[in-house]
C-alpha positions as CSV (number, residue, x, y, z in Angstrom):
1,M,27.5,1.3,10.6
2,R,27.2,4.1,7.9
3,T,24.7,4.5,6.1
4,G,25.4,2.4,2.8
5,E,25.8,-0.3,4.7
6,L,22.2,0.2,6.4
7,A,20.7,1.0,3.4
8,R,22.2,-2.3,2.2
9,E,21.5,-4.3,5.1
10,A,17.5,-3.1,5.3
11,G,17.1,-3.5,1.2
12,V,16.7,0.1,1.3
13,N,18.2,2.8,-0.4
14,I,19.7,5.9,0.8
15,E,17.3,9.0,0.1
16,T,14.4,5.9,2.0
17,L,16.6,6.4,5.2
18,R,16.6,10.5,5.2
19,Y,13.5,10.1,4.6
20,Y,12.5,8.3,7.4
21,E,14.6,10.8,9.4
22,R,12.9,13.1,8.7
23,R,9.6,11.9,9.1
24,G,11.0,11.2,12.6
25,L,10.0,7.3,11.6
26,L,14.1,7.1,12.8
27,P,16.0,9.1,15.3
28,P,18.6,11.1,13.9
29,P,21.5,9.2,13.9
30,E,24.8,10.1,15.7
31,R,27.2,12.0,13.6
32,A,31.1,10.0,14.0
33,P,34.4,13.0,14.1
34,N,34.0,13.0,10.3
35,G,31.0,14.3,9.8
36,Y,29.4,10.3,9.1
37,R,26.7,9.1,10.6
38,V,26.5,6.0,12.3
39,Y,23.8,4.3,13.2
40,T,23.0,1.6,15.8
41,A,21.8,-2.2,15.3
42,A,18.0,-0.3,16.9
43,A,17.7,2.0,13.2
44,L,18.5,-1.5,11.2
45,D,15.5,-3.5,13.8
46,R,12.8,-0.6,12.9
47,I,13.9,0.0,9.5
48,R,12.5,-4.1,9.0
49,F,10.0,-3.1,11.3
50,I,8.7,-0.9,8.7
51,K,9.2,-2.6,5.5
52,R,6.9,-5.9,7.1
53,A,4.6,-3.2,8.4
54,Q,4.3,-1.9,5.0
55,G,4.9,-5.2,3.3
56,L,1.5,-6.1,5.3
57,G,-0.4,-2.8,3.4
58,F,0.6,-0.5,6.3
59,S,0.8,3.6,6.1
60,L,3.5,4.6,7.5
61,E,1.4,6.6,9.6
62,E,-0.1,4.1,11.2
63,I,3.6,1.9,11.2
64,E,4.6,5.8,13.6
65,E,1.8,5.0,15.7
66,L,2.7,1.0,15.3
67,M,5.5,1.6,16.9
68,S,5.1,4.4,19.5
69,L,3.1,2.2,20.5
70,R,5.7,-0.6,20.9
71,P,6.5,-2.5,23.5
72,A,3.0,-2.7,22.9
73,K,1.1,-4.0,27.1
74,G,-2.3,-3.3,28.6
75,R,-4.2,-0.9,26.9
76,Q,-1.8,-0.3,24.0
77,R,-2.6,-3.9,22.9
78,Q,-5.9,-3.3,23.0
79,R,-4.5,-0.5,20.3
80,V,-2.7,-2.5,18.2
81,R,-5.7,-5.0,17.7
82,R,-7.6,-1.7,16.5
83,I,-5.5,-0.9,14.0
84,A,-4.8,-4.5,12.2
85,E,-8.4,-4.6,12.4
86,T,-8.9,-1.6,10.7
87,K,-6.5,-3.0,8.0
88,L,-8.0,-5.7,7.5
89,E,-11.5,-5.0,6.9
90,T,-10.0,-2.4,4.4
91,I,-8.2,-4.7,2.9
92,E,-11.2,-7.3,2.6
93,S,-13.9,-4.6,1.3
94,K,-10.6,-3.5,-1.4
95,L,-10.7,-7.6,-1.9
96,A,-14.8,-7.3,-2.9
97,E,-13.9,-4.6,-4.7
98,L,-11.5,-6.5,-7.3
99,E,-13.6,-9.9,-7.1
100,G,-16.2,-7.1,-8.5
101,I,-13.6,-5.7,-11.1
102,R,-12.6,-9.5,-12.1
103,E,-15.8,-11.0,-12.8
104,A,-16.5,-7.8,-15.3
105,L,-13.6,-8.1,-16.7
106,R,-14.0,-12.2,-17.2
107,Q,-17.6,-11.5,-19.3
108,L,-15.9,-8.9,-20.8
109,V,-13.7,-11.3,-22.5
110,K,-15.9,-14.2,-22.7
111,D,-18.1,-11.5,-24.8
112,C,-15.0,-10.8,-27.2
113,E,-14.8,-14.8,-27.7
114,G,-16.6,-14.6,-30.9
115,G,-14.0,-12.2,-32.1
116,C,-14.6,-9.2,-33.3
117,E,-13.5,-9.2,-36.7
118,D,-16.8,-8.9,-38.0
119,G,-18.9,-6.0,-35.7
120,D,-18.0,-3.9,-33.2
121,C,-15.4,-4.8,-30.6
122,P,-17.9,-5.7,-27.3
123,I,-14.8,-4.4,-24.5
124,I,-14.8,-1.3,-26.3
125,E,-19.2,-0.8,-26.7
126,A,-18.9,-1.5,-23.0
127,L,-16.0,0.9,-22.5
128,S,-17.7,2.5,-24.7
129,Q,-21.4,3.6,-23.8
130,P,-23.3,3.9,-20.3
131,G,-24.9,1.1,-18.7
132,K,-23.0,-1.7,-20.5
133,L,-20.7,-3.0,-18.6
134,P,-21.2,-6.3,-16.7
135,C,-23.2,-6.0,-13.6
136,H,-20.4,-7.1,-11.8
137,A,-18.4,-4.1,-12.3
138,S,-19.3,-0.9,-9.9
139,P,-17.9,2.2,-11.6
140,V,-19.1,5.5,-10.9
141,E,-20.8,7.3,-13.4
142,H,-21.7,11.6,-13.4
143,S,-24.0,12.7,-15.3
144,D,-21.9,15.8,-16.1
145,A,-17.9,16.5,-16.1
146,S,-18.8,18.9,-13.8
147,S,-19.0,16.0,-10.4
């Protein structure tokens, strides 16, 4: 299949295909006599693998490593599992961080329920002054601009 057909089938744009080729995620395709790239069904399978892995949060670097371990047997299987475990730990950490942010925002919204018409807005005040954010938020505050 030609470039446009592959892009359509895979749900990506043509530039993405070329980028994957440059990165080595897709092998260089054969060329037709007219110079057009001609892709096989295996290329479509690889792109679908990439997109599914991205959907699980894997970076292209991680996907490249996962693809190099296909088919996963023996020690390779263990390596694939370690990569997935590391990704899971990263995602769980991000979820915990987002939970803290959500709780801080909930508290700020609750603090604002009385309305802001008669005085200073509690949300603006909390964002304007160090130490005013609810305890669930964990911002990095620096004592000076050079930090």
